[in-house]
DRENDO-1510 file (C-alpha; in Angstrom, 1 decimal, always signed):
<recs>
REC; n; res; u; v; w
REC; 1; UNK; -131.0; -24.8; -26.4 .
REC; 2; UNK; -129.4; -28.2; -26.3 .
REC; 3; UNK; -130.5; -28.8; -30.2 .
REC; 4; UNK; -129.2; -25.5; -31.3 .
REC; 5; UNK; -125.9; -26.4; -29.7 .
REC; 6; UNK; -125.4; -29.6; -31.4 .
REC; 7; UNK; -126.3; -28.1; -34.9 .
REC; 8; UNK; -123.7; -25.4; -34.2 .
REC; 9; UNK; -120.9; -28.1; -33.3 .
REC; 10; UNK; -122.1; -30.3; -36.3 .
REC; 11; UNK; -121.5; -27.2; -38.7 .
REC; 12; UNK; -118.3; -26.3; -37.2 .
REC; 13; UNK; -116.8; -29.8; -37.4 .
REC; 14; UNK; -118.0; -29.8; -41.4 .
REC; 15; UNK; -116.5; -26.8; -41.8 .
REC; 16; UNK; -113.1; -27.8; -40.5 .
REC; 17; UNK; -113.3; -31.2; -42.6 .
REC; 18; UNK; -113.5; -29.3; -45.5 .
REC; 19; UNK; -110.7; -26.7; -44.7 .
REC; 20; UNK; -108.5; -29.2; -43.4 .
REC; 21; UNK; -106.7; -29.6; -46.3 .
REC; 22; UNK; -105.7; -26.1; -46.7 .
REC; 23; UNK; -105.4; -25.1; -43.1 .
REC; 24; UNK; -103.8; -28.1; -41.7 .
REC; 25; UNK; -100.0; -29.1; -41.6 .
REC; 26; UNK; -98.7; -31.6; -44.0 .
REC; 27; UNK; -96.1; -34.3; -43.1 .
REC; 28; UNK; -93.8; -32.4; -45.4 .
REC; 29; UNK; -94.0; -29.3; -43.6 .
REC; 30; UNK; -93.5; -31.0; -40.4 .
REC; 31; UNK; -90.4; -32.5; -41.8 .
REC; 32; UNK; -89.1; -29.0; -42.8 .
REC; 33; UNK; -89.6; -28.0; -39.1 .
REC; 34; UNK; -87.0; -30.4; -38.0 .
REC; 35; UNK; -83.8; -28.7; -37.8 .
REC; 36; UNK; -80.9; -30.3; -39.5 .
REC; 37; UNK; -78.9; -30.5; -36.0 .
REC; 38; UNK; -80.7; -30.4; -32.8 .
REC; 39; UNK; -80.7; -32.3; -29.5 .
REC; 40; UNK; -82.3; -33.1; -26.5 .
REC; 41; UNK; -80.5; -33.2; -23.3 .
REC; 42; UNK; -81.5; -36.7; -21.6 .
REC; 43; UNK; -79.0; -37.0; -18.5 .
REC; 44; UNK; -76.0; -35.2; -16.8 .
REC; 45; UNK; -73.6; -36.6; -14.2 .
REC; 46; UNK; -72.7; -35.6; -11.6 .
REC; 47; UNK; -76.3; -33.8; -11.4 .
REC; 48; UNK; -75.1; -31.8; -8.3 .
REC; 49; UNK; -72.6; -29.5; -7.2 .
REC; 50; UNK; -69.1; -31.2; -7.5 .
REC; 51; UNK; -67.1; -30.6; -4.6 .
REC; 52; UNK; -63.1; -31.1; -5.2 .
REC; 53; UNK; -59.9; -30.7; -3.5 .
REC; 54; UNK; -57.3; -28.4; -5.4 .
REC; 55; UNK; -55.8; -30.3; -7.9 .
REC; 56; UNK; -58.2; -33.2; -7.9 .
REC; 57; UNK; -59.4; -35.0; -11.0 .
REC; 58; UNK; -63.2; -36.1; -11.9 .
REC; 59; UNK; -65.1; -37.6; -14.7 .
REC; 60; UNK; -68.5; -35.7; -16.0 .
REC; 61; UNK; -70.4; -36.5; -18.8 .
REC; 62; UNK; -74.1; -35.4; -20.4 .
REC; 63; UNK; -76.1; -37.8; -22.6 .
REC; 64; UNK; -78.0; -36.3; -25.5 .
REC; 65; UNK; -80.6; -37.5; -27.9 .
REC; 66; UNK; -80.1; -36.5; -31.6 .
REC; 67; UNK; -83.5; -34.8; -32.6 .
REC; 68; UNK; -82.5; -33.0; -35.6 .
REC; 69; UNK; -82.7; -34.7; -39.3 .
REC; 70; UNK; -79.1; -35.2; -40.0 .
REC; 71; UNK; -76.9; -38.0; -38.8 .
REC; 72; UNK; -73.9; -36.8; -36.6 .
REC; 73; UNK; -70.4; -38.4; -37.3 .
REC; 74; UNK; -67.2; -38.3; -35.5 .
REC; 75; UNK; -65.0; -37.7; -38.2 .
REC; 76; UNK; -65.0; -35.9; -41.8 .
REC; 77; UNK; -65.8; -32.2; -42.8 .
REC; 78; UNK; -68.2; -31.6; -39.9 .
REC; 79; UNK; -67.9; -33.9; -36.9 .
REC; 80; UNK; -70.1; -33.0; -33.7 .
REC; 81; UNK; -68.4; -32.4; -30.4 .
REC; 82; UNK; -69.2; -31.0; -27.1 .
REC; 83; UNK; -67.6; -27.4; -27.0 .
REC; 84; UNK; -66.5; -25.1; -24.3 .
REC; 85; UNK; -68.7; -22.0; -23.7 .
REC; 86; UNK; -72.2; -20.4; -23.5 .
REC; 87; UNK; -74.1; -17.4; -23.8 .
REC; 88; UNK; -75.1; -18.0; -20.2 .
REC; 89; UNK; -71.5; -17.7; -18.8 .
REC; 90; UNK; -70.3; -14.5; -17.2 .
REC; 91; UNK; -68.8; -12.2; -19.8 .
REC; 92; UNK; -65.0; -11.8; -19.4 .
REC; 93; UNK; -64.8; -14.8; -17.4 .
REC; 94; UNK; -61.4; -16.2; -16.9 .
REC; 95; UNK; -61.1; -19.5; -18.7 .
REC; 96; UNK; -61.5; -22.6; -16.6 .
REC; 97; UNK; -60.9; -26.1; -17.0 .
REC; 98; UNK; -60.1; -25.9; -20.8 .
REC; 99; UNK; -56.6; -24.5; -19.6 .
REC; 100; UNK; -56.3; -26.6; -16.3 .
REC; 101; UNK; -56.5; -30.0; -18.0 .
REC; 102; UNK; -52.9; -30.3; -18.1 .
REC; 103; UNK; -51.3; -33.4; -19.6 .
REC; 104; UNK; -54.7; -35.2; -19.4 .
REC; 105; UNK; -55.8; -33.0; -22.7 .
REC; 106; UNK; -54.6; -33.1; -26.3 .
REC; 107; UNK; -52.4; -36.1; -25.7 .
REC; 108; UNK; -54.5; -38.9; -27.2 .
REC; 109; UNK; -57.9; -38.2; -29.3 .
REC; 110; UNK; -58.8; -41.6; -29.1 .
REC; 111; UNK; -58.6; -41.4; -25.1 .
REC; 112; UNK; -62.2; -41.4; -24.3 .
REC; 113; UNK; -61.8; -38.8; -21.1 .
REC; 114; UNK; -59.2; -36.6; -23.0 .
REC; 115; UNK; -60.1; -32.9; -24.2 .
REC; 116; UNK; -59.7; -32.5; -28.0 .
REC; 117; UNK; -58.5; -29.1; -27.9 .
REC; 118; UNK; -58.5; -26.4; -25.4 .
REC; 119; UNK; -62.2; -25.5; -26.4 .
REC; 120; UNK; -63.7; -28.9; -27.7 .
REC; 121; UNK; -64.1; -31.3; -24.7 .
REC; 122; UNK; -65.1; -34.5; -26.2 .
REC; 123; UNK; -66.0; -36.7; -28.8 .
REC; 124; UNK; -69.4; -38.9; -29.0 .
REC; 125; UNK; -69.2; -42.0; -27.1 .
REC; 126; UNK; -71.1; -44.7; -25.6 .
REC; 127; UNK; -69.5; -44.6; -22.1 .
REC; 128; UNK; -67.1; -47.2; -23.3 .
REC; 129; UNK; -65.3; -46.0; -26.1 .
REC; 130; UNK; -65.8; -43.5; -29.0 .
REC; 131; UNK; -68.6; -44.2; -31.7 .
REC; 132; UNK; -68.4; -43.2; -35.3 .
REC; 133; UNK; -71.9; -41.7; -35.9 .
REC; 134; UNK; -75.2; -41.3; -34.2 .
REC; 135; UNK; -78.4; -41.1; -36.1 .
REC; 136; UNK; -81.6; -39.3; -35.7 .
REC; 137; UNK; -83.6; -40.8; -32.6 .
REC; 138; UNK; -80.2; -42.3; -31.2 .
REC; 139; UNK; -78.3; -41.1; -28.1 .
REC; 140; UNK; -74.8; -40.6; -27.3 .
REC; 141; UNK; -72.5; -39.5; -24.3 .
REC; 142; UNK; -69.9; -36.6; -24.6 .
REC; 143; UNK; -67.6; -37.6; -21.4 .
REC; 144; UNK; -64.2; -35.8; -20.2 .
REC; 145; UNK; -62.3; -35.3; -17.2 .
REC; 146; UNK; -62.0; -32.1; -15.2 .
REC; 147; UNK; -59.0; -30.9; -12.8 .
REC; 148; UNK; -59.6; -28.5; -10.3 .
REC; 149; UNK; -57.5; -25.5; -9.8 .
REC; 150; UNK; -55.4; -25.1; -7.0 .
REC; 151; UNK; -57.1; -21.8; -6.0 .
REC; 152; UNK; -60.3; -22.3; -4.0 .
REC; 153; UNK; -63.5; -20.9; -5.7 .
REC; 154; UNK; -66.9; -21.5; -7.4 .
REC; 155; UNK; -66.6; -22.5; -10.9 .
REC; 156; UNK; -69.2; -22.6; -13.2 .
REC; 157; UNK; -68.2; -24.3; -16.4 .
REC; 158; UNK; -70.7; -24.1; -19.4 .
REC; 159; UNK; -70.7; -26.4; -22.5 .
REC; 160; UNK; -72.6; -26.5; -25.9 .
REC; 161; UNK; -72.7; -29.1; -28.6 .
REC; 162; UNK; -71.0; -28.0; -31.9 .
REC; 163; UNK; -71.1; -29.2; -35.4 .
REC; 164; UNK; -67.6; -28.2; -36.8 .
REC; 165; UNK; -67.6; -25.9; -39.5 .
REC; 166; UNK; -71.3; -25.3; -39.4 .
REC; 167; UNK; -73.0; -24.1; -36.3 .
REC; 168; UNK; -73.4; -24.2; -32.7 .
REC; 169; UNK; -76.2; -25.9; -31.4 .
REC; 170; UNK; -79.0; -24.6; -29.4 .
REC; 171; UNK; -77.6; -23.2; -26.2 .
REC; 172; UNK; -79.2; -24.6; -23.1 .
REC; 173; UNK; -76.8; -23.1; -20.6 .
REC; 174; UNK; -75.5; -26.7; -20.0 .
REC; 175; UNK; -73.5; -26.3; -16.9 .
REC; 176; UNK; -71.4; -27.7; -13.7 .
REC; 177; UNK; -71.1; -26.0; -10.8 .
REC; 178; UNK; -68.0; -27.0; -9.3 .
REC; 179; UNK; -66.9; -25.6; -5.7 .
REC; 180; UNK; -62.9; -26.3; -5.2 .
REC; 181; UNK; -62.5; -26.5; -1.3 .
REC; 182; UNK; -60.7; -24.1; +0.7 .
REC; 183; UNK; -58.9; -24.2; +4.1 .
REC; 184; UNK; -60.4; -26.8; +6.4 .
REC; 185; UNK; -62.3; -28.3; +3.5 .
REC; 186; UNK; -64.6; -24.9; +3.4 .
REC; 187; UNK; -66.7; -24.9; +0.6 .
REC; 188; UNK; -66.9; -21.6; -1.4 .
REC; 189; UNK; -70.4; -20.1; -1.6 .
REC; 190; UNK; -72.0; -17.3; -3.7 .
REC; 191; UNK; -73.0; -13.8; -2.2 .
REC; 192; UNK; -75.3; -11.5; -3.6 .
REC; 193; UNK; -75.3; -7.7; -2.9 .
REC; 194; UNK; -77.7; -4.8; -4.1 .
REC; 195; UNK; -76.2; -1.7; -3.4 .
REC; 196; UNK; -78.5; +0.2; -5.7 .
REC; 197; UNK; -80.1; +1.8; -3.0 .
REC; 198; UNK; -77.3; +2.4; -0.6 .
REC; 199; UNK; -73.7; +1.0; +0.3 .
REC; 200; UNK; -73.7; -2.5; +1.8 .
REC; 201; UNK; -71.1; -4.6; +3.8 .
REC; 202; UNK; -70.3; -8.1; +3.5 .
REC; 203; UNK; -67.9; -10.5; +5.1 .
REC; 204; UNK; -66.5; -13.7; +2.7 .
REC; 205; UNK; -64.0; -16.1; +2.8 .
REC; 206; UNK; -61.3; -16.8; +0.1 .
REC; 207; UNK; -62.9; -18.6; -2.7 .
REC; 208; UNK; -66.1; -17.2; -2.4 .
REC; 209; UNK; -67.9; -15.4; -5.2 .
REC; 210; UNK; -69.3; -12.0; -4.8 .
REC; 211; UNK; -72.2; -10.7; -7.1 .
REC; 212; UNK; -72.8; -6.8; -7.1 .
REC; 213; UNK; -76.3; -6.1; -8.6 .
REC; 214; UNK; -76.2; -2.7; -10.2 .
REC; 215; UNK; -78.8; -0.7; -12.4 .
REC; 216; UNK; -76.4; -0.4; -15.1 .
REC; 217; UNK; -75.3; -3.1; -17.7 .
REC; 218; UNK; -73.0; -0.9; -19.6 .
REC; 219; UNK; -69.8; -1.7; -17.7 .
REC; 220; UNK; -67.7; -4.4; -19.4 .
REC; 221; UNK; -64.7; -4.3; -17.1 .
REC; 222; UNK; -65.4; -3.4; -13.5 .
REC; 223; UNK; -62.1; -2.6; -12.3 .
REC; 224; UNK; -62.7; +1.1; -10.7 .
REC; 225; UNK; -62.3; +1.2; -6.8 .
REC; 226; UNK; -61.6; -2.7; -6.5 .
REC; 227; UNK; -58.4; -4.2; -4.7 .
REC; 228; UNK; -57.4; -6.5; -7.2 .
REC; 229; UNK; -55.2; -8.3; -4.6 .
REC; 230; UNK; -58.3; -9.0; -2.7 .
REC; 231; UNK; -61.2; -9.5; -5.3 .
REC; 232; UNK; -60.6; -10.6; -8.8 .
REC; 233; UNK; -63.3; -9.5; -11.5 .
REC; 234; UNK; -64.8; -12.7; -13.0 .
REC; 235; UNK; -67.5; -11.3; -15.4 .
REC; 236; UNK; -71.1; -9.9; -16.0 .
REC; 237; UNK; -74.3; -11.6; -15.9 .
REC; 238; UNK; -77.8; -9.9; -17.3 .
REC; 239; UNK; -80.6; -9.4; -15.5 .
REC; 240; UNK; -83.4; -9.5; -17.4 .
REC; 241; UNK; -86.7; -9.9; -15.7 .
REC; 242; UNK; -86.3; -9.2; -12.1 .
REC; 243; UNK; -83.2; -8.9; -9.4 .
REC; 244; UNK; -83.7; -12.6; -8.8 .
REC; 245; UNK; -83.3; -13.7; -12.3 .
REC; 246; UNK; -80.0; -13.7; -14.2 .
REC; 247; UNK; -80.8; -15.7; -17.3 .
REC; 248; UNK; -83.7; -15.4; -19.8 .
REC; 249; UNK; -85.1; -17.9; -21.8 .
REC; 250; UNK; -84.1; -15.8; -24.8 .
REC; 251; UNK; -80.5; -15.2; -23.7 .
REC; 252; UNK; -79.0; -13.6; -26.7 .
REC; 253; UNK; -81.9; -11.0; -26.5 .
REC; 254; UNK; -81.2; -10.6; -22.9 .
REC; 255; UNK; -77.3; -9.7; -23.2 .
REC; 256; UNK; -78.2; -7.2; -25.9 .
REC; 257; UNK; -81.3; -5.5; -24.1 .
REC; 258; UNK; -80.5; -5.8; -20.3 .
REC; 259; UNK; -80.5; -2.6; -18.3 .
REC; 260; UNK; -79.2; -4.3; -15.3 .
REC; 261; UNK; -76.4; -6.6; -14.4 .
REC; 262; UNK; -74.9; -8.7; -11.9 .
REC; 263; UNK; -70.7; -8.1; -11.7 .
REC; 264; UNK; -69.0; -10.8; -10.3 .
REC; 265; UNK; -66.0; -10.9; -8.2 .
REC; 266; UNK; -63.6; -13.9; -6.2 .
REC; 267; UNK; -62.3; -13.4; -3.2 .
REC; 268; UNK; -58.8; -14.5; -3.5 .
REC; 269; UNK; -57.0; -13.1; -0.7 .
REC; 270; UNK; -57.8; -12.0; +2.7 .
REC; 271; UNK; -58.1; -7.9; +3.0 .
REC; 272; UNK; -61.0; -5.4; +2.7 .
REC; 273; UNK; -61.9; -4.0; -0.6 .
REC; 274; UNK; -64.6; -1.6; -2.1 .
REC; 275; UNK; -66.4; -2.9; -5.3 .
REC; 276; UNK; -68.1; +0.2; -7.0 .
REC; 277; UNK; -67.7; +2.8; -9.6 .
REC; 278; UNK; -68.1; +6.6; -10.3 .
REC; 279; UNK; -71.6; +7.5; -9.5 .
REC; 280; UNK; -73.4; +4.4; -8.1 .
REC; 281; UNK; -73.4; +3.1; -4.5 .
REC; 282; UNK; -70.5; +0.4; -3.7 .
REC; 283; UNK; -70.2; -2.5; -1.5 .
REC; 284; UNK; -67.7; -3.2; +1.1 .
REC; 285; UNK; -66.3; -6.6; +1.3 .
REC; 286; UNK; -64.0; -8.2; +3.8 .
REC; 287; UNK; -62.2; -11.3; +3.2 .
REC; 288; UNK; -60.7; -14.0; +5.5 .
REC; 289; UNK; -58.6; -16.6; +4.6 .
REC; 290; UNK; -55.3; -17.1; +2.9 .
REC; 291; UNK; -53.5; -14.3; +0.8 .
REC; 292; UNK; -52.2; -14.0; -2.6 .
REC; 293; UNK; -49.0; -12.3; -3.3 .
REC; 294; UNK; -48.0; -10.7; -6.5 .
REC; 295; UNK; -44.2; -11.7; -6.9 .
REC; 296; UNK; -42.1; -9.7; -9.7 .
REC; 297; UNK; -38.7; -10.9; -10.7 .
REC; 298; UNK; -35.6; -10.3; -8.8 .
REC; 299; UNK; -37.8; -9.9; -5.8 .
REC; 300; UNK; -37.5; -11.4; -2.5 .
REC; 301; UNK; -40.5; -12.1; -0.3 .
REC; 302; UNK; -41.5; -13.9; +3.1 .
REC; 303; UNK; -44.7; -16.0; +3.3 .
REC; 304; UNK; -46.5; -18.4; +5.2 .
REC; 305; UNK; -47.7; -22.1; +4.7 .
REC; 306; UNK; -50.9; -21.7; +2.7 .
REC; 307; UNK; -50.3; -18.3; +0.9 .
REC; 308; UNK; -50.8; -18.2; -2.9 .
REC; 309; UNK; -47.9; -16.7; -5.0 .
REC; 310; UNK; -49.1; -14.8; -8.2 .
REC; 311; UNK; -46.3; -14.8; -10.6 .
REC; 312; UNK; -45.9; -11.4; -12.7 .
REC; 313; UNK; -44.9; -13.1; -15.9 .
REC; 314; UNK; -46.6; -14.1; -19.2 .
REC; 315; UNK; -44.8; -17.4; -19.3 .
REC; 316; UNK; -47.1; -20.4; -18.9 .
REC; 317; UNK; -45.4; -23.5; -19.3 .
REC; 318; UNK; -45.1; -25.3; -15.8 .
REC; 319; UNK; -42.1; -27.4; -17.3 .
REC; 320; UNK; -39.9; -24.5; -17.7 .
REC; 321; UNK; -40.5; -23.3; -14.0 .
REC; 322; UNK; -37.5; -24.3; -11.5 .
REC; 323; UNK; -38.7; -24.2; -7.7 .
REC; 324; UNK; -38.4; -26.7; -4.8 .
REC; 325; UNK; -41.3; -28.9; -5.0 .
REC; 326; UNK; -41.1; -29.4; -1.3 .
REC; 327; UNK; -41.8; -26.0; -0.6 .
REC; 328; UNK; -44.4; -24.8; -3.3 .
REC; 329; UNK; -46.7; -26.4; -5.6 .
REC; 330; UNK; -47.5; -25.1; -9.3 .
REC; 331; UNK; -51.1; -24.2; -10.4 .
REC; 332; UNK; -52.0; -22.4; -13.6 .
REC; 333; UNK; -55.6; -20.4; -14.1 .
REC; 334; UNK; -55.9; -19.4; -17.8 .
REC; 335; UNK; -52.5; -17.8; -18.7 .
REC; 336; UNK; -51.8; -16.7; -15.1 .
REC; 337; UNK; -49.3; -19.0; -13.0 .
REC; 338; UNK; -50.0; -19.3; -9.2 .
REC; 339; UNK; -47.9; -21.2; -6.8 .
REC; 340; UNK; -49.2; -22.7; -3.3 .
REC; 341; UNK; -46.7; -22.6; -0.3 .
REC; 342; UNK; -46.6; -25.9; +1.3 .
REC; 343; UNK; -43.9; -26.0; +4.0 .
REC; 344; UNK; -41.2; -23.7; +5.6 .
REC; 345; UNK; -38.1; -23.3; +3.8 .
REC; 346; UNK; -36.3; -21.3; +0.9 .
REC; 347; UNK; -36.8; -21.8; -2.7 .
REC; 348; UNK; -36.2; -19.6; -5.7 .
REC; 349; UNK; -38.9; -19.5; -8.6 .
REC; 350; UNK; -37.0; -19.1; -12.1 .
REC; 351; UNK; -38.0; -19.3; -15.8 .
REC; 352; UNK; -35.8; -18.0; -18.2 .
REC; 353; UNK; -35.1; -14.1; -17.1 .
REC; 354; UNK; -37.7; -14.4; -14.2 .
REC; 355; UNK; -36.2; -15.1; -10.8 .
REC; 356; UNK; -37.5; -14.3; -7.4 .
REC; 357; UNK; -36.8; -15.6; -3.8 .
REC; 358; UNK; -39.3; -17.2; -1.4 .
REC; 359; UNK; -38.9; -17.6; +2.4 .
REC; 360; UNK; -41.2; -19.4; +4.3 .
REC; 361; UNK; -41.7; -19.6; +8.0 .
REC; 362; UNK; -38.0; -18.2; +8.5 .
REC; 363; UNK; -36.4; -14.4; +8.9 .
REC; 364; UNK; -34.3; -13.3; +6.1 .
REC; 365; UNK; -31.4; -10.8; +5.9 .
REC; 366; UNK; -30.2; -9.6; +2.6 .
REC; 367; UNK; -27.3; -8.0; +1.4 .
REC; 368; UNK; -27.2; -6.4; -2.4 .
REC; 369; UNK; -24.3; -4.7; -3.9 .
REC; 370; UNK; -25.8; -1.4; -3.6 .
REC; 371; UNK; -26.3; -1.5; +0.2 .
REC; 372; UNK; -23.1; -3.2; +1.5 .
REC; 373; UNK; -20.7; -0.8; +3.3 .
REC; 374; UNK; -17.5; +0.2; +1.8 .
REC; 375; UNK; -15.7; -0.8; +5.3 .
REC; 376; UNK; -15.7; -4.6; +5.7 .
REC; 377; UNK; -16.8; -6.5; +7.6 .
REC; 378; UNK; -20.5; -6.1; +8.1 .
REC; 379; UNK; -21.7; -7.1; +11.7 .
REC; 380; UNK; -24.9; -9.4; +11.8 .
REC; 381; UNK; -25.3; -9.6; +15.9 .
REC; 382; UNK; -29.1; -11.4; +15.8 .
REC; 383; UNK; -29.2; -13.9; +13.5 .
REC; 384; UNK; -30.9; -17.0; +15.1 .
REC; 385; UNK; -31.0; -20.6; +14.1 .
REC; 386; UNK; -33.2; -20.7; +10.6 .
REC; 387; UNK; -32.5; -17.6; +9.5 .
REC; 388; UNK; -31.7; -16.9; +5.7 .
REC; 389; UNK; -28.8; -14.7; +4.6 .
REC; 390; UNK; -29.2; -13.7; +0.9 .
REC; 391; UNK; -25.9; -12.0; -0.9 .
REC; 392; UNK; -26.3; -10.5; -4.3 .
REC; 393; UNK; -23.2; -9.0; -6.1 .
REC; 394; UNK; -22.6; -7.7; -9.3 .
REC; 395; UNK; -20.4; -10.4; -11.2 .
REC; 396; UNK; -16.6; -9.3; -11.7 .
REC; 397; UNK; -15.8; -11.0; -14.9 .
REC; 398; UNK; -14.7; -8.1; -16.9 .
REC; 399; UNK; -10.6; -8.5; -16.8 .
REC; 400; UNK; -10.9; -12.2; -16.1 .
REC; 401; UNK; -12.4; -11.9; -12.6 .
REC; 402; UNK; -14.4; -14.9; -11.1 .
REC; 403; UNK; -15.8; -15.5; -7.6 .
REC; 404; UNK; -14.2; -17.9; -5.4 .
REC; 405; UNK; -16.0; -20.5; -3.3 .
REC; 406; UNK; -17.5; -18.7; +0.0 .
REC; 407; UNK; -15.3; -19.0; +2.9 .
REC; 408; UNK; -17.3; -19.8; +6.0 .
REC; 409; UNK; -15.4; -20.2; +9.4 .
REC; 410; UNK; -17.6; -23.0; +10.9 .
REC; 411; UNK; -19.5; -25.1; +9.0 .
REC; 412; UNK; -21.7; -25.9; +11.8 .
REC; 413; UNK; -22.9; -22.2; +12.2 .
REC; 414; UNK; -23.9; -21.4; +8.6 .
REC; 415; UNK; -24.2; -23.5; +5.4 .
REC; 416; UNK; -24.6; -22.7; +2.0 .
REC; 417; UNK; -28.0; -23.7; +0.4 .
REC; 418; UNK; -27.3; -22.4; -3.3 .
REC; 419; UNK; -25.3; -20.0; -5.5 .
REC; 420; UNK; -26.6; -18.9; -8.6 .
REC; 421; UNK; -25.3; -16.8; -11.5 .
REC; 422; UNK; -27.4; -14.6; -13.4 .
REC; 423; UNK; -26.4; -13.7; -16.9 .
REC; 424; UNK; -26.6; -10.1; -17.9 .
REC; 425; UNK; -29.8; -8.8; -19.6 .
REC; 426; UNK; -28.5; -5.4; -20.7 .
REC; 427; UNK; -26.0; -6.4; -23.2 .
REC; 428; UNK; -23.7; -3.7; -22.0 .
REC; 429; UNK; -19.9; -3.7; -22.2 .
REC; 430; UNK; -18.5; -4.9; -19.0 .
REC; 431; UNK; -21.4; -6.1; -17.8 .
REC; 432; UNK; -21.5; -9.9; -17.0 .
REC; 433; UNK; -24.3; -10.1; -14.8 .
REC; 434; UNK; -24.7; -10.9; -10.9 .
REC; 435; UNK; -24.3; -13.8; -8.6 .
REC; 436; UNK; -26.6; -14.8; -5.5 .
REC; 437; UNK; -25.6; -17.0; -2.7 .
REC; 438; UNK; -28.1; -18.1; +0.1 .
REC; 439; UNK; -27.1; -19.5; +3.0 .
REC; 440; UNK; -28.9; -20.5; +6.3 .
REC; 441; UNK; -28.0; -20.3; +10.1 .
REC; 442; UNK; -27.6; -23.7; +11.1 .
REC; 443; UNK; -27.0; -22.9; +15.0 .
REC; 444; UNK; -27.2; -19.4; +16.2 .
REC; 445; UNK; -25.3; -19.9; +19.3 .
REC; 446; UNK; -22.2; -20.4; +17.1 .
REC; 447; UNK; -20.1; -17.1; +15.9 .
REC; 448; UNK; -19.5; -17.5; +12.4 .
REC; 449; UNK; -18.4; -15.5; +9.3 .
REC; 450; UNK; -18.7; -15.2; +5.5 .
REC; 451; UNK; -16.4; -14.1; +3.3 .
REC; 452; UNK; -16.5; -13.8; -0.6 .
REC; 453; UNK; -13.6; -12.6; -2.6 .
REC; 454; UNK; -13.0; -12.2; -6.1 .
REC; 455; UNK; -9.7; -13.1; -8.4 .
REC; 456; UNK; -7.9; -14.1; -11.5 .
REC; 457; UNK; -7.1; -17.5; -11.4 .
REC; 458; UNK; -3.6; -17.4; -12.7 .
REC; 459; UNK; -2.3; -15.0; -10.2 .
REC; 460; UNK; -4.4; -15.8; -7.0 .
REC; 461; UNK; -2.5; -16.6; -3.9 .
REC; 462; UNK; -4.5; -17.4; -0.7 .
REC; 463; UNK; -1.8; -15.9; +1.5 .
REC; 464; UNK; -1.3; -12.6; -0.7 .
REC; 465; UNK; -4.3; -10.1; +0.0 .
REC; 466; UNK; -3.1; -8.2; -3.0 .
REC; 467; UNK; -4.0; -11.0; -5.4 .
REC; 468; UNK; -7.6; -11.0; -4.8 .
REC; 469; UNK; -10.6; -8.5; -3.7 .
REC; 470; UNK; -12.9; -9.1; -1.0 .
REC; 471; UNK; -16.4; -8.3; -2.1 .
REC; 472; UNK; -18.3; -9.2; +0.7 .
REC; 473; UNK; -17.4; -10.2; +4.4 .
REC; 474; UNK; -20.2; -10.9; +7.2 .
REC; 475; UNK; -19.6; -11.6; +10.9 .
REC; 476; UNK; -22.5; -13.3; +12.5 .
REC; 477; UNK; -23.1; -13.1; +16.3 .
REC; 478; UNK; -19.7; -12.1; +17.2 .
REC; 479; UNK; -20.8; -11.7; +20.8 .
REC; 480; UNK; -20.9; -15.3; +21.1 .
REC; 481; UNK; -17.1; -15.5; +20.3 .
</recs>
């Protein structure tokens, strides 16, 4: 038995030696199997979850090895860079750090930590400076800075090396898990719900990401039954193998053939919202924490410290927004403008034709042309110290008329915060826009009055009421006289 086995073994060895030149892999074949552009991920820092305060800036980097047959160059026709994006990322994902780098990016391509463009994060470097080439077998770093948005949340940002003008290298799903801390340094978490067998409920905090798993992958925009003031749709992840696996080795095939998906939402404001679609069970999510308020032009809104303002305008240049930085801080997510309320007070947010009033922590009283009584004066009998009074009137510019300075009986009782003229946007003959005055009650125990008149400067006489028109007259706390 042993001897027979030895003969068989020898015969097998002999045959393999004869056939090896024909069936083996030659050096030339092996060389052809190596891709022109390929890499191996060597290191990634930070390697754990990155906790960041709103607006905080941190440096991140990956180190890769050139395992292809081509040398990588930093310049020339086909430079190698680290690109923003991956097939592993949520579809319909709101752009993240590429739009949040602000002035860190784009200012100096020789800066080791500056982004090259909105979707190219870094050139090759040795960790100290940019290098000109990386030959096969060499290592290099892609190093850059990220800036946390002001909105708390879970931000998973994906990156892939790219050969400009030729190809994206293999997609390993390289990403950083960034958690922007919320109120009281709360670290947002991910919540997974599976309502396929029936409706589910969950509690979340502002900043949490809620994933709804459904037996359908055909929905590209998940907005039905969702309160967008509470939950923001951030994307879809395909489920390929099981309910507990949302990525696959062949991610491209997975994205094309999956029959189940996770639909993600970021909790952006306190409140309750259903997350569901027709003919499928839904989940009800109750969110606690700060709220987000949608703000429109010509709107007046009372807010509290910590609230987030979402400005309904396509303008995204922070330098063109005018506001009181003691009351608000500006932040931008993608092409959406947000402001965070910092302190009590009054401010106006203005950008081009957009203008809105923000009042934080104080009561307010607003008087517009449409609601001012024909019989003056108007009486405000319950004004308290700190109250804001807003007066909005059509401008009387037709015929040479103009508004005079507001007449305040006692400057210790009421003070003028600002007077703003808004140009006409209609272009109609005789439309000279409007004016707004903002006052604050400095002492609620003092009786006071505000009067606004218009006149033609060449005929105005303060002692002759026939030479001017009283457009607004408000008596404040008359019972204190």
